[in-house]
N, C-alpha and C positions, 0 to 999 in steps of 0.2 A: 780385572778384580771381581770376583764372583759375588760378593756379598752374603755367601752362605757361611754358617760356622759349624763347627764339628758338633754333631747331635742334633742339628735341625732335622726336623721331619720333612721331606720334601716329596713331590710327585713329579712323573715324567709326563711332558706336554705330548699329546697324541699317542700315549701308549698308557695301559692300566698297570702301571708299576709305580710303587712308592717304597720308600726305605728312610735310612738316616744316613747324614753326611759322615762319611768316615775321614776323608781328608780333601783338601783342596790343594790344587797345584796351577796357579794362574788362572787360566779361564776354565779349566777342566776341574770336574767334581767327581769324587768315587763316592758312590753310596752303597750301602748294605741293604739289600731287599728284605722284606719281612720274612723270606725264607733263607737268609743268610748268604746269598750271592752277591759278591762285589761287582758293581757295573759302574763304567765310567762315561759321563756325559758332559758336554759343553754347558755352561751355568745358564745359557739362555733356553735350553731345552728343559729346565727344571723350574718347578714353582714351590714356594714355602707354603707347606700346608698348616693351617691354622687349625687347632682344636677346637670342635663344635662350631655352631652357626652363631654368629655374632650379628645381632640386629638391634638397632638402637630403638628406644621407646617411640620415638618421632616416626620411625618406618612403620612400626608395628600398628601405631595409631592411624597412619595414612590407609594402611590395607584395611584395617577395620571400618574405617569411615567408607571406603571404596565399596566394601561388600554390603554395607548398610543402605546405601543409595539405590532404591528401586530402579531398575532399567526399564525405558519404556520401549516398547517393541515400534519400530518404525512403521507409520501406516502406508499402505500402497494405494495411490490415487489411481481411480479407475477412469480410464480415458472415455470420454463420451460416447466414442462409437461402440465400445464394448459393453455399456451399460445396456444396450437394447438387444445385444447377441444373447441367444438361449444360453443358459448355463449348463445344461446337461441333454446329451443326445441318447437315445434309446434305440438301437436298430433291432427290430423284431423280426427281420428276415431269418428263416429257419435255419439257413446255412451258418448263421452268425452265432446260433444258440447250441447246436449239436454237431459233432463231427460228421455224423451220417444220419440220413433219415431212413436207413434201411430198418425195416420192422416196425416203424411208427405209421400208424393210420392218420387220416387228416384229421381226425377228431383229436388223437394224441398231440400232433403238431399244433393245433389251434389252442388246446390247453395249455401246452408249454409257452406259447407266444403270451397268452393272456396272463399267466401266472407270472411270467417274467415282467410284464407291463404292471403288473398289481404290485409286486415286489419293489421294482423301481419307482412308482407313483408313491408308495408309503415311505420310502427312504427319502425321497425329496421333500415330502411334507416333514418328516422328522428332522431333516436336515435345514429346514427353511429354505429350500431352494425354489425360486418363484416360477421360472419357465423349464418346461421339459418339451423336447420334441421327441415324439415317438413316430420312428421311420417304420411304415408297415407295407410300403409298395402299393401298386395299384390294383392288380389282380382283379377279382370279382367283386371286391368291396365288403366281404364277409368279416375279415378282420377288422377293418375300419369300424363297421357296424357294431361288433362286439366291444370295441374299445370304447365307443361312445356309451353304450350301455353300462360298461365298467365305471367310466368317469361320473355318470349319473348318481352312483352310490356314495359319493365322496361330497361333503359339504365344502364350498369354497373353492371349487375346482371348475373352471371355465375352459373351454377347448374351441378350437376352430382351425382351419387349414393353415399349415405353415406356409413359410414363404416359398412362393411358387418358383422364382428364379433359383433358389437353392436346393429345394427338395422335388420340385415338380408337384404332381397330384398325390404322391405316395407318403405323406407325412402329416401328422396331425399335432399342432402346438397346444400345450396344456398350461394354463396359467393359474397358479395356486394363490389364492388370497390369503395372507397371513393373520392369525389372530394375535391381537398385542399381548 
């Protein structure tokens, strides 16, 4: 027994075909597609198509209430070990900043490194990042001296040698005190 009546609008499961029931014969249903072709299906392959979307007032009010409730973002707990970890690292080695040093003088390379340090420091201040580690390498210490001269220009910036076990002597950690 199919349960469909002649004239019912139906859709075919798993296919993009719909039409009207022309006749039923036991479990088989013949439908006429919207293009006028007769097709035969088992009644279990068909769905009765209802006109329009039917939503009760209760369902509509439930959806409305759901949308009105402000959703809280889940807070992410910071693990104690990660609290002391530097939030940002800036590697100032010249090979990290340019593809090739060909055609660059020592003066050009130093200026590029200092401009990068200045840009990253100002970014950290804007984004309220408290700790930044500038990796400058050991070398002759000229870049380290120039970085310290740069840091003196900023209010609320303190610096010291970074963690020796992690960076050796080639890094300076900057602590930025935030204004309320």
